SEGU-129268 format. One record per atom (N, C-alpha, C): x, z, y. Coordinates in steps of 0.1 Angstrom, whole numbers, plus 5000, padded with zeros to 4 digits. Layout:
XZY ...
END
This chain:
437190564738 437790674744 439090634751 439290664764 440490624771 441690704766 442890644769 444090704765 444190844771 443790864784 443990994790 443091094783 441791054780 440891144773 441491174759 441991074752 442591104739 443691204740 444591184750 445691284752 445191424755 444191434763 443591564766 442991634753 442291544746 441691594733 442791644723 443891564722 444991594713 445591724718 445791744731 446391864736 445491984733 444191974734 443292084732 443292124717 443492024708 443392054694 444492154690 445592154697 446692244693 446992344704 446092364713 446192474723 445592594717 446392694714 445892814707 445692924716 446092914729 445793024739 445892964753 445093024761 445192994776 445993104782 447193064787 448093164792 447793204806 447393334808 447193374822 448393454827 448393464840 449493524847 449493674843 450693724840 450793864837 452093914844 451994044847 453194104854 454194144843 455494144847 456494184838 456494334836 456494374823 456594524820 457894574824 457994704826 459194774829 459994784816 461194724815 461994724803 462694854800 462594894788 463395004783 463295134790 462095164794 461895294802 461095394794 461395514795 460595624789 459395654798 458295624793 457095624802 456295754800 456695844790 455895954787 456796084786 456096194786 456796324784 457096344769 457996444767 458396464753 457296524744 456196574750 455196634742 454296534735 454396414739 453496314733 454096254720 453196214712 453496144699 453495994702 454295924694 454295774696 452995714692 452295784683 450995724679 450095694691 450095794701 449295774713 449795654721 451095644722 451795544730 451595404724 451595404711 451395274704 449995224706 448995314705 447595284707 447395234721 447995304731 447895264745 448495124747 449595104742 450294974743 449394864737 448894884726 447994784719 446794764727 446194864733 444994854741 445194764753 446394774758 446794694770 446994544768 447094504755 447494364752 446294274757 446594174764 445594074768 445493964758 444293954752 444093854742 444593714745 444493674758 444893544762 446393534765 447093644764 448593634767 449393614754 448893624742 449593624730 449093514721 449693494710 449293384701 448893434687 449593534682 449493564667 448493674663 447893744673 446993844669 445793844679 444893934676 443593934685 442993794685 442993724674 442493584674 440993584676 440193674670 438793674672 438393714686 439093804692 438893844706 439193724715 440193654712 440593534720 439493424718 438993404706 437993304703 436693334711 436393464712 435093504719 435293464734 436393484740 436593454754 436593304756 437193224747 437093084748 435693034746 434893094737 433493054735 432693074748 432993184755 432293204768 432493084778 433793044778 434092924787 433392804782 433392784768 432792664763 431292654766 430592774765 429192774768 428892734782 429792744791 429592714805 429992564808 430792504799 431392374801 430392264796 430692144800 429992024795 430891914791 430391824783 431091704780 432391724772 433391644776 434691644769 435391784771 435191844782 435791984784 435292084774 433992074772 433292164762 433792134748 433992004745 434491964732 435892024729 436692014739 438092064738 438092214736 437192284744 437192434743 436592474729 435692394724 435092424711 436092404700 436992314701 438092294692 438992414692 439392454704 440192574705 439492694699 438192704702 437392824696 437492814681 437292694675 437192684660 438592724654 439692674661 440992704655 441292854656 440792924667 441093064668 440193134657 438993094655 438193154644 438893134631 439393014628 440192994616 441293094615 442093104626 443193204626 442693344624 441493374629 440993504627 440293534614 440293434605 439693464592 438293424591 437693374601 436293334601 436193184598 436593144585 436793014581 435492934582 434392984577 433092914576 432592874590 432792964600 432392934613 433192824619 434492834617 435492734621 435092594615 434692594603 434292464596 432992404602 432092494605 430792444611 431092374624 431892434632 432192374646 432992254644 433992254636 434892134635 434092014628 433292044618 432491944612 431491884622 430991964631 429991914641 430691824651 431991854654 432691774663 432991634657 433391644644 433691514637 432391424637 431291484633 430091414633 429691354646 429991434657 429691384670 430591264674 431791264669 432691154672 432291034664 431791054652 431290934644 429990874651 429090964655 427890914662 428190834674 429290884682 429590814694 430690704692 430890664680 431790554676 433190584682 433690704681 434990744685 435890724673 436890644675 437790614663 438690734660 438690774648 439490894644 440590854635 440790724633 441890674624 443190654633 443590764639 444690764648 445290904648 446290924656 446991054657 445991164660 445191134670 444191234675 443291274663 442691174657 441791194646 442491264634 443691224631 444491284620 444591434622 444891474634 445091614637 443791694636 442691624640 441391694639 440991704624 441191594616 440891604602 441791694594 443091704599 443991804592 443491944595 442991974606 442392104609 441292134600 440392034598 439292064589 439792074574 440691994570 441192004557 441792134554 442592184563 443292314560 442292424561 441192414569 440192514569 439492514555 439292404549 438692394536 439692454525 440992424527 441892484518 441892634519 441892684531 441792834533 440592894527 439392824529 438192874523 438392884508 438992784501 439192794487 440092914484 441092934492 441993054489 441193184491 440393194501 439593314503 438693344492 437893234487 436893254477 437493284463 438593224460 439193224447 440393324446 441293314455 442593384454 442593524460 441693544470 441593674476 440393754471 439193694472 437993764467 437893784452 438493684445 438493694430 439993684426 440793774431 442193774429 442593814415 443593744410 444193784397 445693764397 446393794386 447793794386 448493664387 447693554386 448193414387 447793344400 446993414408 446593354420 447693304429 447693184433 448593124443 449993124438 450193124425 451593104419 451792964415 452692894421 452992754418 453992744406 453792654397 452692554396 451392634391 450292604398 449092674396 448492634382 448092734374 447592704361 446792824356 446192804345 445392904338 444492984347 444693114348 443793194357 443893164371 444993094375 445193064389 444292944394 443692874385 442892754388 441592804394 441092734405 439892784412 438692754404 437792854404 436492834398 435492794408 435692834420 434792784431 435492674438 434992554437 435792434439 435492354452 434492404460 434092334472 435192314482 435992414484 437092414494 438092304491 438592304478 439692214475 439092064474 437892054469 437291914468 437091854481 436591934491 436391874504 437791844511 438691934509 440091914514 440691784509 440491754496 440991634490 440391514496 439091514499 438491394505 439091374519 439291474527 439891454540 441291414539 442091474530 443491434529 443691294524 442791244515 442891104511 442491014522 441491054530 441090974541 442290954551 442891064554 444091054563 445190964557 445490984545 446490904538 446190754537 444890724537 444490584536 444990504548 445090564560 445590484571 446990544576 447390654571 448690704575 449390754562 449890664553 450390704540 451690784540 452290794552 453590874553 453391014559 452091054559 451891194564 452291294553 453591334554 454091404542 453491544540 453091614550 452391744548 451091724541 450391614543 449091584536 449391544522 450491484519 450891444505 451091574497 451791664502 451991794495 450691864493 449891874503 448591954502 447691884493 447691754492 446891674483 447191714468 448491714465 448991754452 448591904449 448791984459 448492124457 446992144455 446092074462 444692094461 444292054447 444891944441 444591904428 445092014418 446192074421 446692184412 445592294411 444992324423 443992434423 442792404414 442492274412 441392224404 441692194390 442992204387 443492174373 443592024371 443591944381 443591794380 444891734384 445891824385 447291774388 447991764374 448691654371 449091544380 448091424379 447291424368 446491304365 445591264376 444991364383 443991324393 444591284406 445891294408 446491254421 446791104421 446291034431 446690884432 448190864430 448490764422 449890754418 450890734430 450390674440 451390644452 451590774460 450790874457 450991004464 451391124455 451591084442 451991194433 453391244435 453491374436 454791434436 455191474422 456391444418 456791454404 456591594398 455891604387 455791734380 457191784375 458191694374 459491734370 460091844380 459691834392 460191934402 459892074398 458692094392 458192224389 458592264375 459192174367 459492204353 460892264352 460992394350 462292464349 462392534335 461792464326 461692524312 463092534306 463992444310 465392454304 466292554310 465792634320 466592734327 466792854318 465892874309 465892994301 465593124308 465093114321 464693224329 463293264326 463093394322 461793444318 460793464330 459593474327 458493484338 458393634342 458393654355 458093784360 456593794363 455793874357 454393884359 453993964371 452993924379 452593994390 451494094386 451894224386 450994334382 450494424393 450694374406 450294464417 448894504417 447994404414 446494434415 446194534404 446794514392 446494614381 446894754384 447994764392 448494894397 447794944409 446994864415 446294894428 447294924439 448294844440 449294854451 449394714458 448294644457 448194504462 447594504476 448194584485 447694594499 447394454504 446194434509 445694294513 445594294528 446694254534 446694244549 447594134553 448094134565 448994034570 450394074569 451294004575 452794024574 453194164577 454194204570 454794334572 455994354563 456294484560 457494514552 457194624543 458194654534 457994764524 459294844522 459194964518 460295044514 459895114501 460695114491 460395174478 461495274475 461195404476 462095514474 461395634467 462095724463 461495854458 461395944470 460395924478 460195994490 459996144488 459296184477 458996324475 459896384465 460896304460 461996354451 461396424439 460396354432 459896404420 460296324408 461296234410 461896154400 461296014397 460295974405 459795834404 459595774418 459395644418 459495574431 458095554437 457995574450 456895564458 456995434467 455895394473 455895264481 455295294495 455995254505 455495254519 455395104523 454195064527 454094924531 453394914544 453894824553 453394814566 452694674568 451894664579 451394544583 451394534598 451694424604 451894414618 450594404626 449494404620 448294404627 448194524636 447794514648 447994624658 447094744655 446094724646 445294844642 445494874627 446494814621 446694834606 447394964603 446695054596 447295174591 448395154581 449495224582 450595204572 450095264559 450495204548 450095254535 451195324528 450795424520 451795514513 451295534499 451895464490 451395474476 452395574469 451795694465 452495794458 452495764443 453595764437 453695754422 453195874416 452195864407 451495984401 452296034389 453295964385 454096014373 453395974360 452295914360 451595874348 451295724347 452195654354 452095504353 451195444363 450895524374 449995474384 450395524398 449495484408 449795524422 448495574428 448695654439 447595704447 447995684461 447095624469 447295604483 447095734491 448195784498 448095924504 448695924518 448495814525 449095804539 448595924548 447295944548 446696044557 447096184552 447196204539 447496334534 448996374537 449796264539 451196294541 451696274555 450796294565 451096294579 451196154586 450696054579 450895914585 449595864590 448595954591 447295914597 447495864611 446995744614 447195684628 448495614630 449395614620 450595534622 450295394619 450295304629 449795164628 450895064631 450694944627 451594834630 452894844623 453794754626 455094754620 455394634613 455994524620 456294404613 457494434603 458394524607 459494554598 459694704597 460194754586 460494894585 461794914577 462495024580 463795044573 463895194570 464495234559 464695374556 466095424560 466195554561 467495614565 467495764561 468595834563 468595984562 469396024575 468696024586 469396034599 469896174601 469296274594 469696414596 470496474584 470896394575 471696434563 471096554555 469796554554 469096654546 468796614532 469096484529 468896434515 467596374513 466696374523 465396314522 465296184530 464596084524 464495954530 463495954542 464095914554 463295904566 462895754568 462095734579 461495594580 461595554595 461995434597 461995374611 461095254611 460095244621 459195134622 459395054634 459494924633 459694824644 458394764648 458294744661 456994684666 457294584678 456394504681 456394424693 456994284692 457594254680 458194124678 457094014680 457493904686 456693774688 455693794699 455493914704 454393934714 454793914728 456093884730 456593854743 456193954754 455493914764 455294014775 454494134771 453694124760 452894234756 453594304744 454894274742 455594334730 456294464732 456194524744 456894644747 456094764741 456094764727 455394864720 456394954714 456295084714 457295174709 457595164695 458895174691 459295184677 459095334674 459095374661 458895504657 459895554646 460395674648 461195734638 460395854631 460295844618 459495944611 460396024602 460396154604 461296244596 460496284583 461196274572 460696324559 460796484560 459696544558 459696694559 460196764546 460696684537 461196744524 460296744513 458996714515 458096714504 457396574503 457996474510 457396344510 456296324521 456096424529 455296404541 456196374553 455596324564 456396284575 455896334589 456796354598 456496394612 457196294621 456496264632 456996174642 457996244651 459296204651 460296274659 460996184669 460296064671 460895964680 461296024694 460396094700 460696134714 461696244714 461596344705 462596454705 463896404700 463996294693 465296234689 465896154701 465196134712 465696054723 465595904721 464795854711 464795714707 463595644714 462895714723 461695654728 461995544738 461695414735 461895304744 460795204741 460595114751 459595014750 460294874749 460494834736 461294704734 460594624723 460594494724 460094414713 461194404702 460894454690 461994474680 461494414667 462394344660 462094304646 463194344637 464394374642 465494404633 466394524638 466694604628 467594724631 468494744618 469494824620 470294864608 470895004610 470895074600 471495214600 472895204594 473895264601 475295264595 475995374603 477195414598 477995514605 479095434612 478795394625 479695314632 480995384637 480895514639 482095584643 482695664631 482095654619 482595714607 482795864609 481795934614 481896074616 480996154606 480396074596 479596134586 478096144589 477696074601 476296074605 475895934608 474695894603 474195764605 473795734619 474195614624 473895564637 472895454636 472395404647 471295304646 471595194656 471595064651 471694954660 470294884660 469794854672 468494794674 468794664682 468494544676 468594424684 467194384688 466994344700 465694314706 465494174710 464294134713 463994004717 463993994732 464793904738 464893884752 464393734754 463693714765 463193574767 462893564782 462793434787 462493414801 463293504810 462593574818 463293664828 463393814823 462793834811 462693964805 463893994795 464694084798 465894114791 465894254784 466094254771 466194384764 467594384757 468494464762 469794464756 469794524742 470794494734 471094554721 471394704724 470794794715 470994934717 471794984705 472895064707 473595124696 473395274699 472595334690 472295474691 473195554683 474095634689 475095714682 474395854679 474495894667 473996014662 474696134668 473996224675 474696344681 474796464671 474396444659 474496544648 473596664650 472596654659 471696764662 470296714662 469996594656 468696534656 468396444668 469396424676 469196334688 470196224688 469996124696 470796004697 471095964711 472295894713 472595854726 472995704725 472395624734 472595474734 473895444741 474895374734 476095334739 476295184738 475195114736 475294974734 476194894743 475894914756 476694844766 478194884766 478395014765 479795064765 480495014753 479794994742 480394954729 480794804729 480294724739 480594584740 479494494734 478294554731 477194474725 476394414736 476994314743 476494264756 475594144755 475594074744 474793954743 473293984742 472493914748 470993924747 470493784742 469293794736 468693664731 467493704723 466893604717 465693624708 466193664694 466593784693 467293834681 466293864670 466493794658 465593804647 466093874635 467393894634 467993964622 469294024625 469594144618 470894204620 471294264606 472494244602 473094304590 474394364594 474794474587 475994544590 476794564577 478094524577 478994544566 480394514571 481294544563 482694524567 483094384562 483294294571 483594154567 484994114568 485894204573 487294174574 488194274566 487494364559 488194464550 489094544558 488694584570 489594684577 488994824577 487894844569 487394974567 486295014577 485994924587 484994954597 483794854596 482594904599 481394814598 481294714610 481094594606 480894484616 479394444616 478994374626 477594344629 477294194630 476394144622 475994004623 474593994628 474393914639 472993904645 472593754644 471393724638 470893594639 469893584651 469993464657 469293444670 468393314668 467193324673 466293214672 466393134685 467093024684 467292934696 468592934703 469593004697 470893014703 471893044692 473193054697 474293074687 474093214681 474393234668 474393364662 475593444666 475593574664 476593664669 477293734658 478593754659 479393824649 480193934657 479794054657 480494164664 481494224654 482794204657 483794274649 484194404655 484194504646 484494644650 485994644655 486194704666 487594704672 488094844674 487594934667 488095074669 487195154678 487795274682 486995364690 487695394703 486895424713 487495474726 487895624724 488495674734 488995814734 487895914731 486695884737 485595974735 484795954722 485395864713 484795834700 483795724699 483495654711 482595544711 483095424703 482395374693 482895254686 482795134695 483695044694 483694924702 483694794694 483294684700 483094564692 483594444701 484094334694 484394214701 483494104694 482794024702 481993914697 482893794693 482793744680 483793654675 483093544667 481793514668 481093424660 481693284661 481993234673 482493104675 483893094669 484693194671 486093184666 485993184650 485093254644 484893254630 484093144624 483493054633 482692944629 481392994622 480793094628 479593154622 478293144631 478293054641 477293044650 475992974645 476092894635 474992814630 474192894619 472892854617 472092764624 471592814638 471392724647 470992764661 469492814662 468692784651 467392844651 467292934638 467793054639 468093134627 466993244626 466793294614 465893404612 466593514604 466093564593 466793674587 468193634581 468993734579 470293714573 470593824564 471693804556 472093914547 473593894544 474294004542 475694014539 475894064525 476493994516 476794044503 477993964497 478494004486 479693934480 479193844470 478993714474 478393614465 479293584453 480593574455 481493534444 482293644439 481993774442 482693894436 484193884438 484693844450 486093844452 486593954461 485594054464 485994164473 485894134488 485394014491 485293984506 483793944508 483194014517 481693994520 481393854526 480393794521 479893664525 478593684533 478193574540 476993584549 476093474546 474793504543 473693404542 472793414554 472493304560 471693314572 470693194571 469393224573 468393124571 468193044584 467692924582 467292834594 465792834594 465292814606 463792804608 463392674615 464192574612 463892444618 464592334610 463892214609 464392094603 464091984612 464391864607 464091744615 462591724616 461891764605 460391754605 459791874612 460391994610 459892114616 458492144611 458292114598 456992134592 457192174577 456992294573 457392334559 456692254548 455392214550 454792134540 455291994539 455591934550 456191804550 457591804545 458391914548 459691924542 459691934527 458692014522 458592034508 458291904501 457391824507 457091694501 458391604500 459191604511 460391524511 461391584501 461491714500 462491774491 462091744477 460891744473 460491704460 460891564456 460791474467 461191334465 462791324465 463491434467 464891424467 465491384481 464691384491 465191344504 465491474513 466591464520 467091574528 466491574542 466091684547 465491694560 466291784570 467391834565 468191924574 467492064574 467992154583 467392284584 467592374572 468692354565 468892434553 469392574556 469192664547 469892794548 471292784545 472192854553 473592844552 474192964545 475192934537 475993044530 477393024534 477893124541 479293134546 480193214536 481093154529 481993224520 483193274528 483493394526 484593464533 485893424526 486793354533 488093314527 489193414530 488893514538 489893604542 490693554554 491393644560 492193604572 491393544584 490193594584 489293544596 488693414594 488693354582 488193224579 486993224570 485993144574 484793134566 484492984563 483992954551 483592824547 482192814544 481392714550 479992704548 479892614536 479192664525 479192594512 477792574506 476792574515 475392564509 475192434501 475592324506 475392194499 476192194486 477392254486 478292244474 477692334463 476992434466 476392524455 474992484452 474392394459 472992354456 471892404464 472292464476 471292514485 471092404495 470192314492 470092194500 468692174507 467692244503 466392224509 466192304522 465292244530 464892324542 463892434537 464292554540 463492674536 463292764548 461992774552 461592844564 461492994560 462693064560 462693194555 462193294565 461293384562 460793484571 461293624566 461293644553 461893774548 462693734536 463593824532 464493794521 465193914516 465693904504 466594014499 467393974487 468294054483 469194014472 469294124462 469694094450 469894184439 470194104426 470794174417 471094104404 469994124394 469094024395 467794034387 468094024372 469093944368 469293924354 470394014348 470994104357 471994194353 473194134347 473594014352 474793944347 475993974356 475794054366 476894094375 477094014387 476193904389 476193814400 474993834408 475093844421 473893874430 473093754432 471793764429 470793664431 469993694444 469193594449 468493624461 467093554461 466193614468 464793574469 464393554483 463893434487 463593404500 462093384502 461493464511 460093464514 459793364525 458993264523 458993144532 457693114539 457793024548 456592984555 456792984570 455792954578 455792984592 454293014596 453993044608 452593094611 451492994608 451792864608 450792764606 449992774593 448692754593 447992754581 448392644572 448992534578 449392424570 450692454562 451292564565 452492604558 452192684545 451892604535 451592664522 452692614512 453792684512 454892644504 455392764496 456092744485 456392854476 457592934481 457493064479 458693154481 459693104470 460993124473 461993064464 462993174459 463193164445 464193254439 465393174434 466593214437 467793154433 468693244425 469093194413 469993264405 471393224408 472293324409 473693304411 474393274398 474993154397 475693114385 477193144387 477593264384 478993304384 479693274397 478993284408 479593274421 480093134424 479693034416 480092894419 478992804424 477792834419 476592754423 475392844422 474292794427 472992864425 472092774417 471092834410 470092764403 468692804407 467892704411 466492734415 465692774403 465292894402 464392944391 463092984396 462592934407 461392974413 460192964404 460092854398 458892824390 458992884376 460192884370 460292944357 459993094358 460393154369 460193304370 458793344373 457993244377 456593284381 456493354395 457593334403 457693404416 457493304428 456993174424 456793074434 455493094441 455293204447 453993244454 453893154467 452693094469 452593004481 451993064493 451593194491 451193264504 452493314511 452293324524 453493364532 454093494528 455393504526 456093624522 456893684534 456993814534 457793884544 458693984538 458394114539 459294214534 459394204519 460694224514 460994214500 461794344496 461294414486 462094524481 462394504466 463694524463 464194514449 464594654444 463994704434 464194834429 463794844414 464394924407 463994954393 462795044392 461694984395 460395064397 459995134384 460195074373 459795134360 460895204352 462095214359 463195294353 463695234339 463595104338 463995044325 465394974326 465994984338 467394934340 467494794346 466394744351 466494614358 465694614371 465994524380 465294524393 463994454392 462994514397 461694454399 461594414414 460594334417 460494284431 459094304437 458994374448 457794404455 457794314468 456794244470 456794144482 455494174490 455694194503 454594204513 454194064517 452994024513 452493894516 451593894529 451293774533 450493754545 451193694557 450493624565 451093554577 450893624590 451093554601 451093604614 449693624620 448893534617 447493534623 446693644616 445793704623 444993814617 444193774605 443793644604 442993604592 443893544581 445193554582 446093494572 446593614563 445593684558 445893804549 445993754535 446793834527 446793814512 447293944506 447093954493 447494074485 448994074483 449594194484 450994204481 451194184466 452494144463 452794124449 453894214444 453794254431 454794324424 455194254411 456394184411 456794104400 457694194391 457094214379 457694304369 458794224361 459994284361 461194214354 460994234339 460994124331 460794144317 462094174310 463194174317 464494204310 465194084305 466594094304 467393984300 468394024289 468394144285 469194184274 470694224278 470894224291 472194264297 472194414300 473394464302 473594614305 473694634320 473594764323 473594794338 474194934339 474494974352 474795104355 473995144368 473395254368 472695304380 473495394388 473495384401 474395474410 473495534421 473595664423 472995734434 474095814440 474495774453 475495844460 475095964467 475896064468 475596184476 476896214484 476796184497 477996214506 478096364509 479296414511 479496544515 480196544529 481296474530 481896444543 481196324549 480896214541 480296094546 478796124547 477996034553 476596044554 475996064540 474896144540 474396194527 474096084517 473495974521 473095874512 474295774509 475395784516 476495704513 476295564519 475495544528 475195404534 476495354540 476895234536 478095174541 479295184531 479095264520 480195284510 480395154503 481695114501 482094994494 482395044479 481794964470 481895004456 482594894448 483594924440 484294834432 484194874417 483794784408 483694814394 484594724386 485294774377 486094694367 485394704354 485094594348 484394584335 485194484326 484994504313 485494404304 484394344296 484294214297 483194144290 483794024282 483394024270 483993914261 485493904261 486094024262 487594024262 488193994275 487393974285 487993944298 487594054309 488594094316 488294194327 487794114339 486794174346 486394124359 485994234368 485994204381 485594304391 484194264397 483494364401 482194354408 482294434421 481694384431 481794454444 480394464450 480094584455 478794604461 478994694474 477994694483 477994784494 476694864493 476694994495 475495074495 474795054508 473594984508 472694964519 471394914514 470494884523 469094844519 468994694518 470094624520 469994474518 469894394530 468894304530 468894204541 468294254554 468294164564 467794214577 466294224578 465494154569 464094164568 463694194554 463594314550 463394354536 464194484534 463794574525 464494694523 464494724508 465694714502 465894754488 466094904488 465994964476 466195104474 467695134476 467995264480 469295314481 469795364468 468995364458 469395384444 469795254438 471095234436 471695104432 471695084417 471194964413 471294914399 472194794399 473294814392 474294704391 474394654377 474094524375 474294464362 475694444358 475994464346 477394454341 477394354329 476394274327 476394174316 476494234303 477394184295 477594234281 478494354280 479094394291 479994514290 479194634286 479794724279 479194854275 479794974281 480794954290 481395064297 481895004310 481895084321 482595054333 483895124333 484995044331 486295104329 486795184341 486495124353 486895194366 485795174376 485495284383 484495284394 485195344406 485395264416 486095304428 485095304440 484995404448 484195414459 484995444472 484895354481 485495374495 484395424504 484495564506 483395624513 483495594528 482395584535 482395554550 482695664559 483995724558 484395834566 485895814569 486295864580 487695854584 488495954575 489795924573 490696004565 490695964551 491196044542 491296014527 489896004522 489495884518 488095854515 487895764502 488895754493 488695674481 488495774469 487495744461 487195824449 487195724437 487795774426 487895694414 487295764402 486495694394 485995744382 486295644371 486395694359 486695604348 485695614336 485595504328 484895514316 483495564317 482695504325 481295534326 480495454316 479695524308 478895454298 477795364304 477595254299 476495164304 475095214301 474195154308 472695184307 472395334310 473195394319 472895524324 472795524339 472095614345 471995634359 472895754363 473795734373 474695844376 474495884391 474496014393 474596074406 476096104408 476696044419 478096064422 478196134435 478696254435 478896334447 480296304452 480396284465 481696254472 482696364469 483896324464 484996424461 484896474447 483896454439 483796514426 484596424416 485096484406 485896414396 484996364385 483796404384 482896364374 481596314380 480896224372 479596174376 478496244368 477496274374 476396344367 475296244362 474996254350 473896164344 472596214349 471796124354 470396154358 469496104347 468796194340 467896154329 466796064334 466495954327 465395874331 464595834319 463395814320 462495774309 461695654315 461795534308 461095414313 459595444314 458995394325 457595414328 456795314320 455695354314 454695274309 453595264319 453495144325 452495134336 451095144330 450195214338 448795224334 448095114342 447895004335 447294884341 445794904341 445295004348 443895044347 442894944353 443394854361 442494764367 442194644357 442994644346 442794534337 443694424341 444694394333 445794294338 445194164342 444194114335 443693984338 442393984346 441894104349 440594124355 440794094370 439694054376 439594024390 439494154398 
END
């Protein structure tokens, strides 16, 4: 085979779409009258998507078009098109068809004496190997799913009983490594494939064995969180999306809303039945036909005390991403109505990240929407000010939010302790942004100055989700922002190198707030050294010791990206400890939205994770990791604003506790957490061994006199705190006994 032919063959192997010319959509325009529902508009926008214009969805439709071209082609051109077809079928979930085509191509190469022991052949064999790995996942972890499926280190019920996929993958991976022993991604997958068969570590050739010590965290003392999502029948099996867990119907227990970004995927609404189980009621609660949504966030935009819902769409779809976002109003009984158009929020923008906060501190929640801009298509950041009558007005440009880019995350909190909310935006492929609140204009419009470079907060330049929280409990908010690139730019290869103790760059960064406008990046110092391709994340005090921990959902769109999600325990604000494998939360399917909430009302945070990747065939069951408890105390807080916004979003909370004879402070902000993920607005704060909160101070997000102090709150109680009241009301709670009716270990 000539060099030119090899190059063309190599190019075709990784060509996932044929890009055709498309016209630029009209940005940011209201295309319909107010009588229409966004459901109709979303369906129309989805119908208009050209399968050959995008990458991450409509894979089978795209495969069919490529197959038509292949049927008309001959020779090498046909082979290249068939490879594209097979890869699209793999992305679309049709793994067996993809394997038949790829195996046929390899046999043809062998018959024609085409050397495959080179880069071209490696990439072809890798495609076949990962297809076999995916077949093993589909047959064992999806079709015969159980509570240990795809949890690393894989053991017991997680070991595959149908072995063809992993065995064939091992043969191909060993073949590749025989002539390319430094193919790091294949080294990790070889070890993983042996795990799925129960033959790790003994069955792995010694020169490719990744040390079992990396996965041994038995000395951490961290208990295992069991995945009981399937037993509760809340294991939505689709692709990437997000979740919100709140008491939507206000009956005293938590419900789940989970989205999937598939363009025809119906949103799911699991109503807690009060008897230890859930019932899916999306259609009964007014959500029939509400589809899509890579990210979702909760709010109470109209101050009626009921949790409303905002759905984001269009991210990653570029020219075809101008799909409307949706605002859903809670009708007061846990049912929802689409109010997007009547609220004045109807736009066509590709959106992945938003945040609700009271930017002008008038007692009503406003909305910041950061959008994806690329090439010649520009979508400005929108700051929707609440008009207090159910409508909003965009003042983004007037407020100084002038930067555009491929915006992937936004978090809002007060980072300079001046009492006003600031805005941090992570950007994929450019400097990150830090908008400092600079007060209000005469008409009340909040204004901002961009200061990321001055504050040294621009890195990493290929950023994804971010979160603002007080890592070291010093009363100054810190910033964690993930990177989505390393020197290798391959999650599986990076993991192999990390296990070997080698650094690849591309680490997640933690900026500690030193005060006075100074931040210090300390990720290496605290032990955050690995390249972690974070797609979703969130934080919470899982062990109730008073220090905020965080969970990172990892991966990238590639099927080769089979790496564990990562859990880090905060060790007294000085360092972090990786407890991924001890906790049983090292799920190797791609993770996205993360919700931390005390689902079973026993005083500690449980974790719900929306699993699944970008391609329509990269689906997986959502996980619910049940917290086994740590023996520490807690205090639960539910805020009720009177002058401030009803849910108290943006309130700063300071707790003074005494533990082992020593006083210490804890600091929290009332919000839903990270930029991709939504915690409950019912806050659970761990207080370690303390049995009383000596002082509780709330800085309410409203202008004027806004500090509230309470004293001597008993531990292990949930309190409703109304703004301005001198007393906190105890909310009676009874721990839930889950009805694991599916059978905990059953498939």
